KEKE-3310 file (N, C-alpha, C; in steps of 0.2 Angstrom, whole numbers, plus 5000, padded with zeros to 4 digits):
npx = (5003:5003:5011:5003:5002:5012:5011:5016:5034:5052:5068:5081:5097:5110:5126:5130:5138:5146:5143:5129:5122:5121:5115:5103:5098:5097:5085:5075:5074:5070:5058:5050:5049:5049:5057:5073:5073:5058:5058:5067:5059:5047:5051:5057:5045:5039:5047:5046:5033:5025:5014:5004:5009:5016:5018:5022:5028:5026:5017:5017:5025:5036:5039:5043:5042:5038)
npy = (4994:5010:5026:5038:5056:5068:5081:5095:5096:5102:5100:5100:5100:5098:5098:5093:5095:5082:5080:5086:5081:5068:5072:5077:5064:5056:5064:5062:5048:5047:5054:5046:5046:5041:5043:5053:5063:5066:5069:5081:5089:5091:5098:5109:5115:5119:5127:5138:5142:5135:5123:5118:5110:5099:5081:5069:5073:5073:5088:5091:5085:5089:5104:5116:5131:5143)
npz = (5002:4998:5003:5010:5002:5008:5006:4996:4994:4998:4996:5006:5011:5022:5030:5047:5063:5071:5085:5083:5076:5082:5094:5090:5083:5095:5101:5090:5092:5104:5104:5096:5082:5066:5054:5052:5042:5044:5055:5056:5048:5056:5067:5061:5055:5067:5073:5063:5065:5061:5065:5061:5051:5055:5057:5063:5075:5092:5098:5111:5118:5115:5116:5107:5099:5088)
capx = (5000:5008:5011:5000:5007:5014:5010:5023:5040:5057:5073:5086:5104:5117:5131:5130:5144:5144:5138:5122:5118:5119:5109:5097:5096:5093:5080:5071:5072:5067:5050:5048:5049:5052:5065:5078:5070:5052:5060:5068:5055:5042:5055:5058:5040:5038:5052:5044:5029:5018:5013:4999:5013:5020:5015:5023:5031:5021:5019:5015:5031:5042:5036:5048:5039:5044)
capy = (5000:5016:5029:5045:5060:5074:5088:5098:5098:5106:5096:5103:5096:5102:5095:5095:5093:5075:5080:5090:5076:5063:5073:5076:5058:5055:5068:5059:5041:5047:5056:5040:5048:5036:5045:5058:5067:5068:5074:5088:5094:5094:5102:5115:5117:5122:5133:5143:5143:5131:5120:5113:5105:5093:5076:5064:5073:5074:5093:5093:5081:5093:5110:5119:5135:5151)
capz = (5000:4995:5009:5008:5002:5014:5003:4992:4998:4994:4997:5009:5013:5027:5035:5054:5067:5073:5092:5085:5073:5088:5100:5085:5082:5101:5100:5086:5093:5111:5101:5092:5075:5061:5051:5054:5038:5046:5063:5055:5044:5061:5072:5057:5055:5073:5074:5060:5065:5056:5069:5057:5047:5060:5055:5068:5082:5097:5101:5118:5122:5110:5116:5102:5095:5086)
cpx = (5004:5007:5007:5005:5008:5014:5017:5027:5045:5063:5078:5092:5108:5121:5131:5137:5142:5140:5132:5119:5117:5115:5104:5094:5094:5087:5074:5068:5069:5058:5047:5046:5052:5058:5068:5074:5063:5053:5061:5063:5049:5046:5055:5052:5037:5041:5049:5037:5021:5017:5008:5003:5016:5014:5016:5024:5025:5022:5021:5022:5036:5042:5041:5042:5042:5043)
cpy = (5006:5022:5035:5050:5065:5079:5090:5100:5100:5101:5101:5098:5099:5096:5097:5093:5087:5077:5083:5084:5069:5065:5074:5070:5055:5057:5064:5052:5042:5050:5049:5042:5043:5038:5051:5064:5071:5072:5080:5092:5096:5098:5110:5119:5119:5128:5139:5145:5140:5124:5113:5109:5099:5087:5071:5066:5076:5082:5096:5090:5085:5100:5115:5123:5142:5157)
cpz = (5001:5002:5007:5007:5007:5011:4998:4996:4993:4998:5000:5012:5017:5030:5043:5058:5070:5080:5090:5081:5077:5092:5096:5085:5089:5103:5096:5090:5101:5110:5099:5085:5070:5056:5053:5048:5040:5051:5062:5052:5050:5065:5067:5057:5061:5075:5071:5060:5062:5058:5066:5052:5049:5058:5059:5076:5087:5100:5108:5122:5119:5110:5113:5098:5094:5091)
residu = (MET:PRO:THR:PRO:SER:LYS:GLY:GLU:ARG:HIS:ARG:VAL:SER:THR:ARG:LEU:PRO:LEU:PRO:VAL:ALA:GLU:ALA:LEU:ASP:LYS:LEU:ARG:MET:ASP:ALA:GLY:VAL:SER:SER:GLU:SER:GLN:PHE:LEU:ALA:ASP:VAL:LEU:ALA:LEU:VAL:THR:GLY:HIS:SER:GLU:LEU:VAL:VAL:GLU:LEU:ASP:GLN:GLU:GLY:PHE:PRO:LEU:THR:ALA)
# end
C-alpha cells in the first residue's frame, strides 16, 4: 500500500557537526519519529510557526515554538 502524500516538499541538505547530529538522532528516537527527515521537517515546522504541518512529532512532548 502506498504511503499517503505529505504534500508539496522542497529538499534541503546540510552537514552537521557530529555532536549535533548525534543529539538530534537521540531526540528523534526519544520522540518516536520514524525518520530523521520527518523529525527535522517537524522541528523546522514548529520553529517557523507552522505547527499545522507537523506530521509525527508530539508537539506537547516536544514544546518547540517560534
